[in-house]
C-alpha positions as CSV (number, residue, x, y, z in Angstrom):
1,M,-13.9,-4.6,-23.8
2,S,-10.6,-2.6,-24.4
3,T,-11.4,0.9,-22.5
4,P,-8.2,3.3,-21.3
5,L,-8.2,1.9,-17.9
6,L,-8.0,-1.6,-18.6
7,Q,-5.1,-0.6,-21.4
8,Q,-3.3,0.5,-18.4
9,F,-3.8,-1.7,-16.0
10,P,-4.5,-5.5,-17.9
11,S,-4.7,-7.5,-15.1
12,L,-8.6,-6.1,-14.9
13,S,-9.2,-7.4,-17.3
14,G,-10.3,-10.9,-15.5
15,Y,-13.0,-9.1,-13.6
16,P,-16.5,-9.0,-14.6
17,T,-17.6,-5.3,-15.6
18,S,-20.1,-5.0,-12.7
19,F,-16.5,-4.7,-10.5
20,L,-14.9,-2.6,-12.2
21,K,-18.0,-0.2,-12.0
22,D,-18.1,-1.4,-7.8
23,L,-14.6,-0.1,-8.0
24,L,-14.5,3.1,-9.7
25,S,-18.1,3.8,-7.2
26,S,-16.8,3.1,-4.3
27,P,-13.3,4.2,-2.2
28,Q,-13.2,1.4,-0.3
29,L,-13.6,-0.7,-2.2
30,V,-10.8,0.6,-4.3
31,E,-8.7,0.2,-0.9
32,A,-9.3,-3.2,0.2
33,Y,-8.8,-4.3,-3.8
34,L,-4.9,-2.4,-4.2
35,F,-4.4,-4.2,-0.5
36,T,-4.9,-8.0,-1.8
37,L,-2.1,-7.0,-4.8
38,P,1.6,-8.8,-4.2
39,Q,2.9,-5.1,-5.1
40,I,1.1,-2.9,-2.5
41,Q,1.3,-6.1,0.0
42,E,5.4,-6.0,-0.3
43,L,5.6,-1.5,-0.5
44,A,3.3,-2.6,2.9
45,A,5.4,-4.6,4.6
46,E,8.5,-2.1,3.4
47,V,7.3,0.5,5.6
48,E,6.7,-1.7,8.6
49,R,10.1,-2.4,8.4
50,L,11.3,0.9,7.7
51,S,9.6,2.6,10.3
52,K,10.3,-0.8,13.4
53,E,14.4,0.6,12.1
54,N,13.5,3.9,12.9
55,E,12.1,3.4,16.4
56,D,15.1,1.1,16.8
57,L,17.3,3.9,15.9
58,A,15.4,6.4,18.0
59,S,15.4,5.0,21.0
60,E,19.3,4.5,21.3
61,C,19.8,8.2,20.5
62,E,17.3,8.3,23.6
63,P,20.3,7.9,25.7
64,I,23.0,9.3,23.8
65,E,20.6,12.7,24.3
66,D,19.9,12.0,27.9
67,S,23.4,12.9,28.8
68,R,24.2,15.9,27.2
69,S,21.4,17.3,29.7
C-alpha cells in the first residue's frame, strides 16, 4: 500500500492499517506516538536543557536588578 502519508513518512509502513486509521482519528494517540520518536525525544531534551539554562541566567540577573533598585 502506497499512500501520500506513507510516501512522506516511510517509517509508518511497518504498522498495520488499523493502527494508522486509529492514529488519524485520535490526537492523543498521535501525541503519544510522536513522543516515542527519537527525533522528538531529542528535541524535548533540548527544550529542557534550554529552559534550565534560561532559568540559571535569570537567577544570575536577579542580584544585578536588585542592586539597581
